[in-house]
C-alpha angles and dihedrals in degrees: 000000000000127000094264092053092048091050091049091050092047090049092052092048092049092048093052097041128115088240090060090049089056091047092050092049091052091048093050090053089053091048090049092052090053092052094046089054092046089051091049093050091047090051090050088051090052089053092053104268108128098172098097129060114234095219136098092265091046090049091051091048089053090050092049090057092061125089107288085004097147090054091050091050090052089052090051090050091052091049092051093049088052087056088050090054091050094050093045090054090047091051092049105040108357136100092051089156090067127076136212119330093003092058091047090051091051092048092050089049091052091050091050091051090050089056091049094050090044093053092053090044092054089048089053091052091051092050092047090052092049097250099098123114131202092210126105101224092110092071091050092052098052091041087055090050090052091051091054090061122090106279086007095151090054091049091053091049091050090049089051092049090049090052090049089050090053090050091051089049090055091053092046089050089057094043093052094039089236089140088069088076087073091070127070118238093267090055090059099047133086128004093311090052091052089052092049091051091049090051089050096048095047092041097051092047092051092046091048092051092048093047091047091055090051089053091049090055090054092050091050091047091051094047093048096037090232112131092192089065089069122075149149132265094294093057091045091055091047087055089054090050091055093057126092107283085010098154091051093047092046091049090054091049091047092054089047093053088050089052089054088055090052090049089054088057090049090049091050089055096042101031118181118177 
């Protein structure tokens, strides 16, 4: 058995181990905490309080301001990096039950999720070290850098369309109840199971809508060549607030994002992977 085969075998064993299950559960709790805080900040925004930023960095900043907040933010960061480890292993040696293009698609999806968790984890480290910001200027800056590249506008538009596609996928996942596969049988039974499934359905729809708006901002920025038109989740939710019946719509989305956080807790308790 050569080195590559040994590494592949070790990776598979690590990915399917009880220790990895424990790591994933811890990471999902951290991810759930972030979404509950985003939902809370978005709800406060809907009620007229514009002090907080309803984004992952804003949520972490809010957490850091609580008693023992820096410690809690460090714990969230650790949890998110555990999720990164899980998804990296999945991308490298996971999805063995799939074949061909389907397996490649799953591996690419796992790699993309690793990047997402890693970005939030890095943000948590920055907040814990006192260098984090709840503002959204970072998105503007790297969007501007993309636009300076050859065919930069087209790249930004493609990025926006990909984000919209991911948002649509989240909504489809809720519509088809595919998210229920993330819970073990006990997590889908009885009254508690019904509540968990409701949290998941509402949460995935709300998350899909919010992500889709973020993607729309990128598309608009690319088409108009204005980097400041792009933005993260906070700017997307501000856009919702500016629409007719905006506070009501934002309140609904905020509750939905909070439901997604609760579903993450349910998934941590009844993990199926």
